[in-house]
C-alpha positions, -999 to 999 in steps of 0.1 A, spaced: 1 0 -1 13 34 -9 13 60 21 25 97 25 44 100 57 61 129 74 98 120 63 123 140 83 132 160 49 163 176 69 196 162 60 209 188 87 190 172 115 203 138 106 238 150 105 232 164 139 220 133 152 248 110 134 272 136 151 259 134 187 260 95 187 295 93 168 314 117 195 293 100 225 309 66 213 345 86 228 357 70 261 366 103 270 342 134 276 332 155 246 333 192 248 299 208 239 314 232 217 321 208 190 286 205 186 277 241 186 283 244 146 263 213 138 234 224 162 230 258 145 230 242 111 200 222 117 180 258 122 158 241 151 122 256 155 129 259 191 164 279 184 156 303 155 179 330 165 212 306 172 234 321 145 224 361 155 247 379 179 216 390 199 205 362 225 175 340 217 158 343 252 128 319 243 154 292 236 177 299 266 145 299 290 133 269 274 168 249 284 170 268 316 139 255 329 148 219 318 183 219 331 194 217 369 198 252 386 234 242 395 243 239 357 263 272 359 287 255 382 290 224 364 318 214 340 309 179 331 275 163 324 278 124 327 249 101 315 242 69 328 211 43 333 216 35 369 237 39 398 252 4 389 265 18 357 284 48 372 298 24 399 313 6 370 329 36 355 345 45 390 318 67 402 309 55 436 276 62 454 266 91 432 232 89 449 249 102 481 257 135 459 232 164 463 200 154 444 189 183 421 161 187 396 151 210 368 117 231 372 102 216 338 118 182 331 117 153 352 152 135 352 172 124 383 201 142 386 231 143 413 257 172 416 290 165 436 291 200 447 322 209 426 317 205 390 302 173 380 266 163 370 253 127 368 221 120 351 203 88 349 188 85 314 157 59 304 165 54 267 180 71 239 153 100 239 172 115 269 203 119 250 182 134 221 166 157 248 197 167 269 225 170 248 208 196 224 194 215 255 227 218 268 243 228 235 215 259 230 221 266 268 257 271 262 254 289 229 229 315 246 250 315 277 279 328 258 266 353 238 251 371 271 286 371 285 299 386 257 276 414 255 276 419 293 314 429 287 299 459 277 291 472 311 321 482 332 326 469 368 310 497 385 281 502 358 270 465 367 280 468 406 253 499 409 228 483 387 194 479 403 167 453 392 142 480 408 154 509 385 134 510 352 160 529 337 186 504 347 167 478 333 161 496 298 199 500 298 205 464 304 183 451 277 200 476 254 232 461 263 220 425 259 204 434 226 171 419 239 134 436 244 127 448 278 99 422 281 125 396 275 147 408 302 115 406 326 111 371 319 144 364 330 139 379 359 107 362 366 122 327 364 154 337 384 136 357 412 159 373 438 186 355 417 183 376 391 214 400 396 235 372 408 228 352 376 236 381 353 269 385 373 277 349 369 271 351 330 291 380 329 319 365 350 326 334 326 321 316 295 306 281 297 327 254 283 305 221 293 318 185 287 293 156 282 300 118 285 278 88 281 284 57 302 273 25 284 248 36 257 239 -1 251 201 -13 248 208 -38 276 215 -11 300 181 6 293 164 -26 295 183 -35 330 175 2 343 137 -4 334 137 -39 355 152 -19 385 121 3 381 97 -23 379 111 -45 406 108 -14 430 70 -15 421 67 -50 423 85 -53 459 61 -29 475 32 -38 458 33 -75 449 -4 -79 443 -3 -61 411 10 -94 395 -23 -110 403 -49 -82 396 -64 -68 364 -49 -33 357 -58 -2 339 -27 16 328 -26 51 325 3 75 313 -3 111 327 9 129 359 14 127 394 -15 149 406 -46 151 382 -54 115 387 -50 113 425 -68 149 432 -98 134 413 -102 103 429 -96 114 466 -109 153 462 -84 161 493 -82 198 479 -120 200 481 -121 191 518 -92 217 524 -113 245 507 -116 271 536 -79 267 544 -71 272 507 -90 304 500 -78 316 536 -45 315 521 -55 333 489 -72 361 509 -39 365 532 -5 354 514 -19 343 479 -12 358 444 -36 388 434 -41 375 401 -52 341 414 -72 356 441 -90 378 414 -96 346 393 -112 328 424 -134 357 431 -146 359 396 -150 319 397 -171 323 428 -193 349 412 -195 326 378 -180 354 358 -158 332 343 -160 296 331 -134 280 353 -143 250 374 -138 256 412 -123 219 418 -98 226 390 -87 258 407 -85 243 442 -64 215 429 -40 241 414 -41 263 448 -33 231 469 3 227 452 10 262 455 0 261 492 21 231 500 52 248 487 48 277 513 63 274 551 26 273 566 12 247 538 40 221 546 16 199 570 -7 195 542 19 175 523 16 149 549 -18 150 555 -25 147 518 -1 116 515 -18 99 549 -54 103 533 -43 90 499 -28 58 514 -57 54 538 -81 56 505 -61 34 481 -36 58 464 -3 43 468 27 65 456 60 48 445 86 69 439 115 51 418 148 41 434 183 39 418 171 44 384 154 72 361 128 92 379 92 83 369 71 79 399 42 53 397 10 53 415 -12 24 423 -46 29 430 -70 3 445 -108 8 432 -120 -10 460 -106 12 488 -115 45 473 -136 69 494 -170 76 475 -178 106 497 -151 126 483 -145 115 447 -149 148 426 -181 154 419 -179 155 378 -172 116 383 -207 107 398 -216 73 386 -250 85 375 -234 104 347 -221 74 329 -241 42 342 -274 54 346 -297 74 374 -301 45 397 -263 38 398 -238 46 428 -204 39 439 -212 7 455 -200 -13 427 -165 1 436 -164 -21 466 -168 -52 445 -139 -44 423 -104 -62 422 -88 -39 397 -60 -17 400 -50 15 381 -14 19 376 -7 55 368 29 66 359 45 101 354 44 102 316 80 93 305 100 108 276 103 92 241 115 56 240 111 49 275 76 47 270 81 14 250 106 2 273 80 8 301 48 -4 287 65 -40 274 78 -45 312 46 -35 328 28 -60 304 54 -86 310 40 -87 348 5 -77 347 -24 -96 334 -50 -88 323 -45 -54 310 -78 -38 310 -72 -5 292 -42 17 281 -48 55 285 -20 79 273 -23 116 283 3 143 277 15 173 263 19 183 223 26 210 202 0 218 177 -1 230 142 -38 241 139 -49 250 173 -38 269 204 -23 265 236 -49 247 259 -66 229 230 -70 190 231 -60 167 203 -72 131 200 -56 113 173 -65 78 155 -33 78 131 2 82 146 35 82 127 64 72 148 98 87 140 116 58 159 101 30 140 92 48 110 56 31 114 24 45 108 0 33 135 -38 34 128 -59 26 156 -95 30 174 -91 58 200 -118 50 224 -122 88 231 -143 112 210 -145 150 213 -175 147 232 -157 130 258 -137 160 268 -154 190 258 -181 192 284 -151 197 308 -129 219 287 -138 255 297 -111 274 275 -103 252 247 -115 234 218 -113 197 214 -101 184 181 -106 146 174 -97 126 141 -63 141 142 -31 125 129 1 128 154 37 126 148 60 112 177 91 131 172 128 123 184 131 154 203 120 188 210 151 205 193 152 184 164 127 200 144 129 228 119 107 246 97 112 222 66 103 193 89 71 213 101 61 221 67 62 184 55 45 174 85 14 200 81 15 193 43 8 156 50 -22 165 75 -1 157 107 -9 184 131 -4 171 167 36 169 176 45 148 207 69 122 220 53 90 235 23 80 214 44 62 189 69 44 213 35 33 234 18 21 201 50 -1 194 42 -16 227 6 -23 222 15 -40 191 35 -65 210 8 -70 233 -14 -88 211 8 -100 181 34 -127 182 63 -109 167 81 -78 180 70 -44 163 76 -39 129 97 -12 111 87 11 83 51 -3 79 15 6 82 7 -13 113 -31 -19 121 -41 -18 156 -80 -25 153 -92 -50 173 -73 -48 205 -83 -70 237 -82 -39 255 -90 -2 253 -68 22 240 -71 61 244 -47 90 236 -55 124 246 -27 152 238 -33 188 251 -15 216 236 13 233 252 29 249 220 22 264 190 55 260 169 44 276 136 39 307 155 71 326 162 82 324 196 51 305 212 67 279 231 69 272 268 103 292 266 84 322 256 57 313 282 39 288 305 4 274 305 4 283 341 -32 279 359 -49 277 324 -29 248 315 -49 229 345 -79 233 325 -68 211 297 -53 187 322 -84 179 342 -106 178 311 -85 150 297 -80 132 332 -118 134 338 -120 118 305 -101 89 315 -114 83 347 -149 85 335 -140 57 307 -123 37 333 -151 38 359 -179 32 333 -156 3 320 -151 -11 355 -188 -7 365 -201 -29 333 -173 -55 341 -183 -59 379 -221 -53 377 -227 -69 341 -199 -94 338 -182 -77 310 -178 -42 296 -195 -26 268 -171 -22 238 
């Protein structure tokens, strides 16, 4: 059968990838500066100003938010799959180093307090992610370093972040807009001037080294991850499982309603010490002047409040409540940073489940939550992985759980025909890893999500592309993707679908084929909410953030998944089999 696929159409990106992996075969560290020219040559859509003397602030912020804050002190970044791998290369007990993290990327990293950063990687997708990120960060840091030499010692010493005049002068020196400078001030906060001083004070010359990039080590790290779950909750091997790939907050929040029980305390916090913008939003919600749901808002504020000194006790209170009512959190140990949650449906407290999940709305007016007490099913929810790790994890999970009742994938994506906050529902996915085009029956339709989405639009019957990395795209690739009708760009669906094909076929997933995934023995649902619009210049999460309004699409998709699971489980428990 003939098919049109969004082929890469960019020799420059292929050259960049080949260069990265050829250099990382070296047994000694590789200087990031050796990658700068080939990085610039690919004309990444996330780094459009790479060749200009003026800084690309959006690209710098994007990388800054996805790398640990200690990076300015780092000389060498070491990549390996587990503590065992680092020990084999002479780095004993890296987990005793200071654990550090990035604000917008989950990757377990350890800093030795001097100049070395050790990072656990789950698949080659982490390499495709972190190496371009380090390169972009260094390029833009060094641009600003050179420009800041235009300030004398006295000028810099007397510069005040509170002075509009000084900020305007500084933006002129850095050849960026005042708005871009203020975005840097926002992400650095009280460290704003200190960070500028550090950029002014030295050029970056980072090194990177990959320890054991073998496929076997990725499998071994995945086994470590799974054994931790199995040891702490051995029942998972004997009970039916609904698998969800989402995040660590929305699913537990909806199933426990903990934030709703703390409404008075959370709203008091807003009145006294909270953000004025959020307080105004809450007042508008209370007066029903905006379409936001109060439940979503309280879930968002709970996390904000728990980050304050006065909210620390609610962290333990929430953990105790979740554990009492069937939500068991299992942080990963000695391997990559992907938290798992096992949710025992029979232990949930029906009195506090989010009201939008009432069983009458999906199973009939005479139905209540009593069927949950008869359920033996578990939900396994994992913090969605990056790229190929999705394949490794799903294959390992399916190897040790039976039966698998449903697979539901929720995650961020870039949209070529929508706006940030929209939700895309694909039924065709092209996977850049396997070069397969997967065709499948997505159990979700627009009507499953739209009743709960206040700010965006739901687009179903879409075509998605699972790409190798966020920086590994350029205008030519985007043009080909869009011309072929692919409007949903993400990183996990393709690898998950490669795993799905192995869950019911007798062979390993094929390569470079059209793969028909109709007729699966379990439900399959994929939902993406838009966080980036790459065809709009500067509209990525370096240019802005979903902030509170990203909560709307997160909870709309989470509700759709949980309502589907609850209806499926009701039919399985009450009627003996689910409706398909």
